[in-house]
C-alpha positions in Angstrom: 1.1 30.3 -64.9 2.7 26.8 -63.8 0.6 25.2 -61.0 3.6 24.6 -59.0 4.8 28.0 -59.1 1.4 29.3 -58.4 1.3 27.1 -55.2 4.8 28.2 -54.1 3.8 31.8 -54.7 0.6 31.0 -52.3 2.9 29.4 -49.8 5.0 32.6 -49.7 2.1 34.7 -49.5 0.6 32.7 -46.7 3.8 32.8 -44.7 4.3 36.6 -45.0 0.7 36.9 -43.8 1.3 34.7 -40.7 4.5 36.9 -39.9 2.3 40.1 -40.3 -0.4 38.5 -38.1 2.3 38.0 -35.2 2.4 41.9 -35.1 -1.2 42.8 -35.7 -2.5 45.4 -33.7 0.9 46.6 -32.2 3.8 48.6 -33.2 6.8 46.7 -34.5 9.4 47.0 -31.8 12.7 45.2 -32.0 13.2 44.7 -28.3 9.6 43.1 -27.9 10.5 40.7 -30.9 13.8 39.9 -29.4 12.3 38.9 -26.0 9.4 36.8 -27.4 11.0 33.4 -28.2 7.6 31.9 -29.6 7.3 34.6 -32.1 11.1 34.6 -33.1 10.8 30.8 -33.7 7.4 31.0 -35.6 9.0 33.8 -37.8 12.0 31.9 -38.3 9.9 28.8 -39.6 7.9 30.9 -41.9 11.2 32.4 -43.3 12.3 28.9 -43.8 9.1 28.2 -45.8 9.5 31.4 -48.0 13.1 30.5 -48.8 12.2 26.8 -49.7 9.5 28.2 -51.8 11.6 30.8 -53.6 14.4 28.3 -54.2 12.0 25.8 -55.7 10.6 28.5 -58.0 14.1 29.7 -59.2 15.0 26.0 -59.7 12.0 25.5 -62.0 11.9 28.8 -63.7 15.1 31.3 -63.4 13.4 33.8 -65.3 11.1 34.8 -62.3 12.2 37.9 -60.7 12.1 38.6 -57.1 14.1 41.3 -55.4 16.7 39.7 -53.1 15.7 36.0 -54.2 19.2 34.8 -53.6 19.2 36.5 -50.0 16.1 35.0 -49.0 17.2 31.7 -49.9 20.5 32.1 -48.1 18.7 33.4 -45.0 16.6 30.2 -45.0 19.8 28.1 -45.4 21.4 30.1 -42.4 18.4 29.4 -40.2 18.4 25.6 -41.0 22.1 24.8 -41.3 23.6 27.6 -39.0 20.6 28.4 -36.5 23.1 29.5 -34.0 24.6 32.1 -36.3 21.7 34.0 -37.4 21.0 37.0 -35.3 17.8 38.7 -34.3 18.9 41.8 -36.0 19.1 39.9 -39.4 15.7 38.4 -38.8 14.2 41.6 -38.0 15.7 43.3 -41.1 14.0 40.8 -43.2 10.8 41.5 -41.4 10.9 45.4 -41.8 12.8 45.8 -45.0 12.4 42.7 -47.1 9.0 41.1 -46.6 6.9 44.1 -47.5 8.6 44.1 -51.0 8.3 40.4 -51.3 4.7 40.5 -50.5 4.0 43.1 -53.2 6.0 41.3 -56.0 4.3 37.9 -55.0 0.7 39.5 -55.3 1.9 40.8 -58.8 2.9 37.5 -59.8 -0.2 35.9 -58.7 -2.5 38.5 -60.5 -0.6 37.6 -63.9 
């Protein structure tokens, strides 16, 4: 595997692990997340990192398959460029529904 792609995969994996760590030892409850500005900003930053890494990987090799890759990049763009238009609901949906699948896919790619 290309060294740059492997680095980006490690970056994605690390960012997802950081997000998971924010909720370690507690049940993920949307209202708790919504009220915790530090966690919200840290999660958003990690989603920016994930989205940028996915974008770079796909620019380098469009054959890499990640579920919802385009949506991940779009979420990154909305956070960065339209920070006032991304809702807590959208970020929460990413945390709950999309990151677990992405984590699995990234680990599979790293193990190839």
